[in-house]
N, C-alpha and C positions, 0 to 999 in steps of 0.2 A: 491444603493444596495450594500451590502457587496459582496466580491469576494472570491470564493474558487477555488484553483488550484489543480487539481487531476491528478497525473501521473498514467499511466497504466489504462486508463479509457475505454479501448476497450472491457473489459470483466470482469467477476467476481466482486470482491470487488470494484474496481475502477469505473466500470459502475454503480453499485448500489449506491455508494457514491455520484457520480455526480448527479444522478437523485434525491437522497434524498435532497441535498442542493437546487437544482432547485425547487423541490416540495415546499420548504419553502421560495421561493422568492429570493434566492441568484443568482447572476450572476456566471457562472462557466467557467473556462479555462480547457479544456479537452485535455489530451496528450496521445499519444500512437504511435505505429509504423504503425498500420494498418489503413490507411487513409479512407478506405471504411467503416470501423466500426465507426470511429470517425464521419464521415458524417452522418451515420445512427443514431448515438446517438444524434448528434446535431438536426436532424430533429425531433426525438422523443421529445426532451426537448422543443424546440421552438414551436412545434405543440401542446404541452400539457400544458405548464406552461408559465406564463407571465414573462419571464426572458431572459437575454442575454447569448449567448454562444460564446466563442472564441476558435476555434479549433487550436491546436498547435502541429502538428505532428513532433516528433523527437525521436531518439533512446537515451535513458538515458545513454547507454554505451559509447556514443560518446561525449566527452567533448566539441569539437568544435560545434557540432550540438546543444547541450544544451545551451551553452553560446550565440550563434547566435540567436537561437529561442527566448529565454527569453529576451534578450536585444532588440529584434525587436518588443516587445509588445508595442502597443500604450500607451501613458502616462496614460490615465485613467484606463487602464487594469493592470498597474503596482502597483496599490494600493491593493495588495493581502493581504487579511485578514487572510486566512487560506491556508496553503500549506499541502496537504496530499501526503506524499511520499509513494505511494502505489506500484509502479512498482517493481516487484520482481518475482522470480521463483525458483523452484527446478528442477534440471536436473540430472536424473539418480538416482539409489538407489543401491549402491555397497559398499562392505567393502572397507576400505580406501586403502588397498594394491592392490585392483582390480579396483580402480577408474579410470575414464576417465579424463585426464587433461583438455581436451576441455570443458567438463561439469563443472569442477572446475572453470575454467576461466570465463565461461559464468555466473555462479552464483556470483562470486566475482565482475565481471564487472557490473552486474545489481543490485544485492542486496546491495552492499556496495559502490562501486565507483559511480554508478548511483545516489544513494541517496545523496552522497556527492556533485556530480557535480550540481544537481538541487538545493540543499540547498545553495551551494556557490553562485549561481546566484540569488537566491531569498532573502537570508538573508540581504544583504545590503539595499534592498528596504524596509525591515521591520525595520532595525536598524535606518535608516534615519528618519522614521516616529515614531520610538519608540513604535511600536505597531505591533502585529501579533501573529500567533499561528502556530506552526509546529507540525503536527501529523505524526509520523513515524509508518508505518505498520511493526511491528516485527513479532514474532511467538512464540508459546510455545517452539519451538525448540531453541529459544534464551535464554531460562531459564534453560533448561536441555537437554543434548544430548540423542540421541537414536541410536540403532544399524543401521548402514549403512547410517546414516544421516550426518556423519562427516563434510564435507565442507559446506553443507547447514546450519547445526547447527552453524558452525563457523561464517558464514556471519550474521546470525541472532543474535548471541551473540555480534557481532561487532555493529549491529544496536542498541542493548540494551546499550552498552557502549557509543556510539555516542550520543544517546538520553540523557543519564545522563550528559555527558559533555556539550552538547548544552544547557541544562537547566541551568548549572552553568554559562557558558560564555555569554548567552543571558539575564541573570537575570537583569543586569543593564539597559537593554533596554525595560524592561517590556514585553518581548516576552515569551509566553507560549510554553512549549514543552510537548507533550504527546506521549507515546509509547503504541500502542495497539497490543496485542499478541494473535492472535487466535489459537485455537487448530484445530481439524479436521473440515474442512469446504468443502462442495461439490461445487467446482467451476471448472475451467479448470486446477487447480493446478496439480492434479494427472495425467490428460491427458498429460500435458506438461512433467511432471516427467518421464512418461513411453513412451515418444516419440510418442504419438498418439495412443497407444494401449488402446482402449476404454474398452476392457474386463478386463484388469489388473486394469485400473483406477476405474471401477465400483466396483471391489472387495474390494477396500479400504473402501467403505462406506456401505458394506453389513452388516445387522444384527443390525443396530442402526440408529438413526436419527442424522445426522451431522448438524453442523451450516450451515446456508445459507448466501449468500452474503448480503441479506437484514438485517440479524441480525447484521452484522458488520457495515453496513451503519448506522443503528440506533445508535450504540454506538459511532461511529465517530461523527455524528451530535450532539448527546447529549454532548460529550466532548467539541465540538466547541462552544456550546451555554450556557456554565455555566456563572455565573456572573463574572465581570472583576477580582475580587479578588480570584476566585476559579480556581485551576488548577488540573485536573485529570492527575497525572504524569505518571502512569503506570497501565495498565489494562490487565489482562490475562483472556481470556474467552474460555470456552470449551463447547462442548455439554454435556448433563447430563451423557452420557455413557462413558465419558473420564475423568479420574482422573489426568493423567499427560501424558507425551509423549508416554509412553509404556503400560499403564494400561487402558483397555477398558472392558466393559461388552457388549458382542454382543449376540444376539439371533440367534442360528443356525437354518436355515430353515429345517423343517422336510422333 
C-alpha cells in the first residue's frame, strides 16, 4: 500500500487528511504533539478502515526531535509516497508595532522552520527512490497580506517561495511539489490565534459558510492521486463568500 505522512494530524486539516487517505486504502504516518489525540485517531482509522497506522509524535519546531523520529521509522515505513506538511498555526492578531515577539517566533518556528525540518528529513528518502510527492499547506495569506496578519502572512509567503524552489530543485528526481492555499476555514485555527477565546474565534465565521477540514482533505487527496505526469503545482481555495484575504460578503443576523 502507498504511504502518506501527515504532520499536525491531531486536529483540523491534518486529521481530516489522514482519514481521507486511510479511507482510500493508504497506510498513514500521523504526527502531532498531543499523543492522546494521535492515539484516538489511530483507533478511529484502524477500527474503520483496512489500513496500517504508524503514530509518530514529535514537535516540528524541534530539529532534533524531528530528525530522531523520522530516522527511527522502520524500513518499510520509510517508503513515503506523499508528505503533507500540514503543521502550522497563527498566534495573535496585532498590528506589527504592537506584536508579541513570542508569537512571532512560534509562527516562524512552526510554519517555516518546522516545514523545513520535516522536509529535510524526508526528502532524501524520496530522492533515493526518485519518487514522491510533497504537499505543503500554505494559505491565501501567502498570496497577499492583510491587516494585522504581518508575521503570519510572512511565514506563509515563505512557504509559497519554498514550494516553488522545491519544485525546481526536486525536478530531476521526479518528485512532485504542490502548494495548497486555503482561505477562511473553520478549524481550531482561530481558537489558537485568539489563545482559546472561543467567542472571538466563533465571530470570525459568522454570517457565511467557511471551508471545512473535509473540503481541504478532498483537495489534498485529489492532488496526490493525479496521473504520474500531472502535477497540480499551486491551488488557492476559498469559500464562496471570500474573494481574497480582506473581501467577504457576510449576512448580518437580524
